[in-house]
C-alpha positions, 0 to 999 in steps of 0.5 A: 764890399767895394764901397760906391767909389770903389765902383765908379772906377771899377765902371769908368775901367769897365767903360774903357775896355770896352771901346779899346776893345769894340776899337780892336773888332773894329779894326778885325774886321777890318783887316780879315776884310783886306786879307780876305781881298790880297791879291795872292800870288802864290800858294805861300801867300795864301797859306800866310793870308788865310793863316792870319784870316784865323787868328784874327778871326779868333781874337776877334770872337775873345774880344767878343766874350769880353765885349760881352761880359763887360756889357753884362758887368756893366748893368749889374753896377745899374741894377746892384748885383756888381761885385756879387758871385753867380755861384754862392751870392757871395761878395767878391773880392775887390782885388779880384775885382780890380784884376779883371773888373768883370769876374761873375766869379770869387775866386773859390768859384772860379775854380770850380766854373772852371773844372766843372767847364774843362 
């Protein structure tokens, strides 16, 4: 079980990552807007702008999902359920939480979850 000091450190990591992701999302949306307003001189310019816009959109969506998971982890810290596997209700190893502080599952349950969702 994570100590209160470890949870505080993980909470700080989550807040820092939240700030970074929110900035990245804002920047990505701005870049897509600029790409959409780009004056393309030929089909190659248009194709490149479209590809860049599509890629930026995928990255933004992935970061929005991570941001959602971070907010859920921060909420679980507030309500005292942080670090408990959502599948088996066992404690998630501190090493796993340090690697992925918004982890919802212990290592064993993560594998089961991933196998069921693929």
